[in-house]
N, C-alpha and C positions, 0 to 999 in steps of 0.2 A: 888318952886311952878311954877315959870315961864317956867322953863325948862320942867316940866310935861305938861303944857298947849300946848307948842310948840310941843311935841311929839305927843299929842293927835290930834292937827290940821294936822300935817304930815300924821298920820295914817288915818284920815278921808279923806284927799286929796288922799292918795294912793288908797283907796277903791274906791272913785269916778272915778278915772282914770281906774281902773280896770273894773268897771262896764260900763263905756263909751267904753273901748276896746271891751269888749264882745258884747255890743250892735252894735258896727260897724261891727264886724265879722257876726252877725246875718243879718245886713242889706246887707253886700256883698253877702251872701249866697243866700238871697232872689232875688238878681239880675239875678241869673241863672235861666233859665227855667228848669223844672223837667227833661226834656229829656237829658240835658247836664250832669245832675248829676247821671244819671242811666247808668251803663255799659250796652253795647250792647252784648247779649249773642249770641255765635255761635250755630250751629246746632249740632256740635259735640265738644267733648273735645279732645284736641290734646297733644301730649307728644313729647318733644324735647329730643333726643339722641345725645351722642357725643361719637365718637369712636377715641382712640389714641392708636397706637400699643405699646404693652408691652411684651417683650420676656418672661417675668415670668407668663403671663396670656394666656388663650386661646382668640380665637377672640371673642366669645360670653362673656366672662368675661371682655373684654375690653370695652365693649359697656356700657355707663354709661347713666342711665335714669336721666336727668337733672331736668326737671319739666314739669307740664301739665297746660293747661289753657283752659278757656271755654268762654272767652269774647274777643271782638275786642281790648279793651284797655289793657288787660293783654297781647295779642299777641305783641303789640307795645311795652309795657314796657319790655318784655323779649327780643324782637329783638334788641332794642336800648341799651341794657345793655350786649350784648354778642359780640364777635369778628365777623367781617364780614367773610364770607366764604373765601374770597380772602386773609385773614390775618391768616388762619389756617396754622399750620405746615404741610409740605407735608407728606402725609401718613395718615392724619387725615379725618374724615368724620363728617357732621352733618346729622342727619335723623329726619324728623318729620312724625309721623304716628298718625292715630287715637287712642285713648287710648285703651289700651288692645291688640293692635297689635305690636309685636315685629319687629324690622327692619331687618328680616332675612328670607330666603325663606322657612324654615321649619315651620314657624308659619301657623297656620290652615287658616288664612285669605289670606296668600300669596301663599300657595303651589301649588295652581291651576292657579296662575296667571303669570304676567310678568311686563316688564317695557318699558315705552317709554324713549329712551336713546338719551341725547345729549351730543356729545363729543367735547370738546373745545381745541383749540390749546393752548400752554402754554401763548403765548402773550395776548389771550383773558381773562386771568385771571384779568387783570386790566381794561378791557373795558366791558366785557359782564357777567362775572361769577356772580357777586353780584346782578345785575339786573335781570338775569334770574332765580336765586335762589329766590329771594324776589317775583317775579311775580308768580312763581309756588306756593310759600306758600300762597299768597293772592287768587289764583284761588282755593286752596284747602279749606281754611277756609271760604271762600266766597261762596262754592258751585256753582262754575262758569262752570261746565262741562255739560250744557244743559241738564239737566235731568238724567245724568249718574254719579253725583258725589258719590253716593252710592258705585259705583264700584271702587272708588279711595281708596287706602289703606294709602299712604304716598308718600314721596320723600326723596332722598338721593343725597347728594352732596359728591363726592370724590375729594380730592385735592391731586394730584399726580405729580411727577417730570416731566413725559413726556406730560402731559395734564390732564386736569380736566374733570370730568364727572358728569352730573346731570340725575337722573333717576326718573320717575314719576311711581310708582307701582300701578298696578291694580289687582283686585281680581280674574277675570276669563279671562284667555288668550284667550279662545275659544268662547267668545261673540264677534263676529266680529263687530256688529253694535256699541257697547259701545266702544269697543277698538278703532276703526277708528274715531269715533266721539270725544273722548277725544284727541287723537292724533291731530286732525284738530284744535280743540279749543286751544290746547297747542301752536301749531305754530302760529296761529293767535293772541293769547294773547301776546306772547313774540316777535312777529314781528321778526321771525327768518328769516335770509337771506335765499333765494333759494340755496345759495351756501353751505349751512350747512344741511346735512341729518339728519332727525329725524327718528329713526329706533325703532321697537318694538321687543324685545326678550322675549321669553318663559322662565321662571325661570328653568323648567326642562331641557330645552336645554342647558342652562349655566352650571347646575350641572354636566351634562355628556359630556361636551365638550371634556374632557381630553387633553387640550392643543391646540386643534384645534380651528379654528375660530367658534364662535357661528353663527348659521344661523339667518338670520333676517325674522321674521314672516311677518313684513309689513314695509314699507317705505313710508314716506310721505314728 
C-alpha cells in the first residue's frame, strides 16, 4: 500500500510540474509584442530556382524549382539554409523570380525584356559575389526600385570558371525610364565601384548574337 501511495504522490507532482511548465510557456509567449509574432508579408511571392548541368537533361529540364516564399521571415529561413552563391559548383546557377515567371527568355514576362548585368572577375567570388547577390535579392523582395519594382522579373547568378555574373531581369527593355532608374538604383544600392561597368542587354539581342558579342543597350 505504501508503494501505491508513493506512486500516486509522484504522479501528482509530475502533473503539477507539467502544468507549471505550460504556464511558463504562456508567460514567455506573452512577453513578446504581437508584431514580433506575426510574419511580415511581401508584396509578391518569390520562387527560388537551382540549375545544375546534366548531360542527360535539357537546359530547361535541369532547372529545379526549389521553393516559394511570401514573407520576410521565410526568405531569411531559406537564405540561411542554402549554400552561398560562392559555394556553388562551377556551372551552376541560382535564380529568384516572381512566382509564375520561369528563369528563361521565352517566358511571357521576360521575352520583351532584358537584364542589367554585372560581370565579376574570378577573384571577386570571395569578396563581392555573395554581398552583391544578397543585396539584389533584398532590393527585389523589398520593392526598392523607386516605383519601378513591378518592372522587375527576377535575378540570376551564374558561377563560372572564368568569372561569375549576376543579372537583374526586367520585363520591358524598351521602357527607357524604368530600365535606367532600376540600373541607377542597382549601382547605388550595391555601392559598385566605378571601375566595374554595369550594362543592360536586351534578351532578343542575346538570343540572336550567334557567337558575336552582344551589344549593350545601356551602360551606367
